[in-house]
N, C-alpha and C positions, 0 to 999 in steps of 0.2 A: 249534781248541778254542773252546768257548763258556764263559761265566761259570759255568754250573752244573757243567760238567766240571772246571774249575779248582778250584771250591769243594769238589767231591767228592774230588778228589785231595788237597787241603790237609788235609782232615779225617783222612786216613790217618796223618799225621805226629804220632803220639802214642805214649806208652809202652804196653806190653802190648797192642798191636794184633796179633792173630794173623794178620790178613790182609795185613799189611805187613811187608816185610823189607828190610834194607840188608845187602848182602853185604860190600862193601869200600868203604873211603874212602881216596882219594888226597889228600894235602895237601902243600902247598909254601908256605914263607914266602919271599917275594921282597922284598929290601930295594932301596932306590933310592939307590945310592951314586954321587955325582957324576953324577947323571942317567943312570946306567947300571944296569939291573936285574941283581941278583946273587941266585941261588938259595941261600939260607942253609941250608935244610933241605928234605928231600923224603922222604916215607914213604907206603907203602900198608899200611893196617891193616885186619885183619878187624874188622868192626863189633862183633862179640860179644866181642872182646878188650879193648874199651874199658871203662872203669869206668862205673858207672851215671850219675854226674854228668857225665862226658864225653859219653856218649850223649845225655843231656838237652840239653846245650849244642849239639851238632851238629844234633839234631832241630830246635831252635828256629831256628838259623841257616838251615838248608836250607828250612824252611817259609816263611821270609820271602822267599825267592827266588821264591815263587809268590803274593806279596801284591800288592795294588794293583788298579787298575781296568784292565780289558782295553781297549786302545786308548790307554792312557797309560803306566803303569808296565810293563804287559805287552803285548807285540806279537808276533803270530804271523807268521813268515816262511816262505816256501816255497823249497826248493832248486831251482836250475836243473838240467836234465837232465844227468847225468854229472858232477855236482859232486864235486870232490875233498874239499871240506869235509864234505859229507854222508857220503862213504865213510869218512873218518877217524872221525867220530862213530859211524857204524854199527859199525865194527870195534871201537871202544872199548866200546860197549854189549854187543856179542856176547862180548867177552872177560871181561866182568864185572870189569874192572880187575885181572885176575889175571896179566896179562902186563906185568911191570915195564918192559921196554924200550919197549913201545908207549905206556904211560902217560908215561914219562919223556920220550919224544920229543914227546908232546903238550905237556907242561909247558915244555920247552925252546923249542919253536916259539911257544908262547903268549907267553912272556916276551920273545922277540925281535920279535914282531909287534904287540904292544900297548904302551901307555904309561900309567903312572899317576904322579900327582904325588908320592905317598908310597909307603912300603912296603905290601905287601898279602899276604893269606893266600888262596891258591887252594884251594878245597874241591871235590872231584869225587866224587860218591857213586853207586854202582851199586845201584839200588833195584828192588824187585819188589812188585807189588800183586796179590793174588789177588782178581780181580773177581767179585763174587757176582751171580747173577741174582736180581733182586728178586722174581721170581714163583716162585722155588724156594727150598726150605730149604737145599739143598746148594749147594756151589760150582758155578759155571758151567764150571769147568775152564779158564777163560781167565786167564792170568797176563800182566800188563802189566809188562814189564821196561824200565827207563828209566835215563837218566843225569840227575842234577841237579847243577848247578854254581853256586857262589856265590863271588864275589870280594869280599873284605872288607878294609877299610882296617886297617892296623896302626899304632898310635900309642903314645906314651909313656903309661904309667899315671899318672893324676893323682889321687892319694889325698888330697892336701891335708894338713891337720893330723892327727896321731895321737898317742896317749899312749905315751911312752917309759917302759917299766917301769924301766929302769936309772937314768935321771935323775929320774924322777918328774915330768916336765914334758910339756906339749903341744908338739910340734915339727912342722916341715914335713917331710914324707916326701920323700926324694930320689927323683926320677923317673928311675929307671934301668931299670925293667922295661918290656917292650912287651906290649900287650894287643890283642886282636882286637875291633874294633867289630862288634856283633852284626848290624846291618843292612847288607846287602851293597850294593856299588856297582853291580855288574853280575851277571848270571847267565843260565843257560839251562836249559831242559828239553828233552831229546831222547830218543826221538821224542815228538811230541805225542800226547795221549790224546783220540781222537775216535771218537764212536759206539761206545764200549765197547771200543776196542782201540787198538793202536799205529799211528800214522800216520808212517811213516819219511820221508816227503817234506816234513814240516813240523817247525819248531822254534819254541819259545816263548822270546822274549828278555825279560829283566827288567832294568830300570834304576831306580836310586834317583832319578835326575834326568831326568824325561821331557822337560823343556825342552832338555836337553843330552845326548841319547843318545850313547854311546861309539861313534863311527864306526869307530875302529880295531878294537874288539872285534867289532862286527857284520861288518866286512869280513873279518876273519880267521876267525871261528867260522862264519859263514854264507856268506861269499863274495859279498855283495851290498852295495849302498848302503843306508843307513838310510832309513826312512820320514821324512816331515816330522815334526818335533817338534810336540806337540799345540798349542802356542801359535802356531806358524807356520801350522798348518792354520786356526786361527781368524783369523789375519791375512789369509790368502789368501781365506777366505770373505767376510770383511767388505769387502775391497777389490773382490772380484768383484761382490758385491751392490751396492756403491756405484757402481762403474763401469757396471754394466748398467742400473740403475734411473735413474741421473743425477738430474735434477730431479724425477722421479716418486717418488723415495724419500721417503716420509712416515711418520709415526708408525704409522698403521694397517697399512701394508705390513710394516714391521719387526716390529711386534707379532704380525702374522699369521704371518710366516715363523718366528719363534722359537716361537710357540705350536704350530705344526705340527711343528717339530723336536722340541719337548718331548714331544709325543704319540708321535712316531715312536720316540724313544729309550726312552720308557716301555714301548711295545709290544715293542721289541727286547729290553729287559731281562727282560720276562716270558718271552720265548722263550729267553733265555740266549744269544742270538746278536748280536754287535756289528753295528751297521748302518753301512755305508759308502755314500756318495753318489757315483755317477759322473756323467758329463756329462749323461746322459739323466734320471736321477732328480733331479738338481739343477734342471734346467729345469722338470720337472713341479712341483717345490716352489715355484718362482717363479711359475709360471702359476697355481697354486692360491692364491697370495697376491694375485693380481689384476693382475699385470703382463701387459699386452696384447702382441700380436704386434709392434706398432711399437716398443715399449720393448725387446722381446727380439730385435730384428733383428740386433744386434751381439753377442748372447750367446755364440755359438760362438767368435768371435775373442777376446772378453774372457776366457772360461773357459780357452782354450788358453794365453793369455798369463800369466794369474795362477796357474792351477792346474796346467796342463800335463796329463800323463798320469796324475797322481795321483788316487786316490779319497780323499775327505775323510770321516773317521770322524765320524758325527753327534754322538757324545758329546763331541767336542772343539770343537764349533762354538758352544757356548752354555753358560751356567751354568743348570743345570736347576732351581736353587732360587730364582732371582730374575730380575727385569727391572729394569735400572738406567736412570734417566732423569736427565740432567744438563743444566743451563744455568747461566748466570752467577749465582753466589751461591746456587744452589739445587741440591740433589741429592735425588732421590726413589728409594727402593728398594721394589719391590713383589714379594711372593712370587709365584713363577712361575705357580701355578694361579689367582692372582687378577688376572693382568694384564688380563683382560677388563674390569675395573672402571675402567681408566684410558684416557682418550681425549683428543684435542685438539679444540678447538672455536673457531670464529671468532665473536667477540662485539664488535659495534660496530667492526669493522675490525681488531681485535687478536686475536692467538692466545692461547688459554688452555689450560692443562693441567687437565683435569677428572677428579676422582677420586670415584667413587660411595661414599657413606658409608652403611653399613648399621646396625649395632647399637651404635654408640657411637663417640665421638671422644676420643682421649687426647692431651694436649700436655704434654710434660715430666713424664709420670707422673701427670697430673691429668685426670680426666674433665671435659669441658667441654660446654656446651650446644651443640647443633647450630644 
């Protein structure tokens, strides 16, 4: 899936949308008693049997399982050939959650194979979207049927002070009720929506904490190891660049690399497709930054050691908004598209950081003469 397809799907999660339909919702509240998960309640409900306020809440929760940036909060995975995990999800989707035994088996296995610090609320929705052909007035006849899951933390309600009508005083509300946090911890979309239809060989994983994806969730639902967290991708990239360039790593090289990355990410975002750099593309990036053959002679070994077989998602290798320069007692932050105005220069044997000044200079909120 690309960013445009995800955004297109998210827009369907609204009231009174005749092109979007939720058939059934399976929900289970799982408490964590003495570090052992216990299913406190389980139910499968026809979405239309819910009250309007309940439907609004479920729509909001499910929509958040499709939020975030592709490559960070959202990651697409492919299933291995003959995957049991894929078959389970395929059967669930085909059943439209109308088989209680099949759904209960999924919930039971999920609670046994995953772990959360606190209690949680598992929501699994069988959805359908009537995809329209933008070039025709009538429907294209294509119905995209999918499952959307959200795992939400359950915690004690914290009302704080409230007015007690009986005593006529403001009092602390006793926190005895449990409520569901609206933003999910984990979630998934299956099958993916790609090129206008269902892609049963891929699944979209959502995490609230991209620096710490839930490996147990990914292993049980998808049957694979998780990708590198986005901050680890950045660490791998910086170490690889430092080790490859060695003493040749200077300000101009770093600025050029990140400038090229910024352009590549912007172009990829226009196309709606996340860009991943493999070993070959990464070498081309470094060559374009001016690293010569002598400097790159150990590139292959360094890449294998620091990155391995992984591809690095370009969006995770940099901050697209700024370039940060730090030295003792001084920190300079430059907007990404203005990084070309900064350079280093040797003057009388000393290195200086030079910043081009255009239409004015402001210090502590005051305009000063140049």
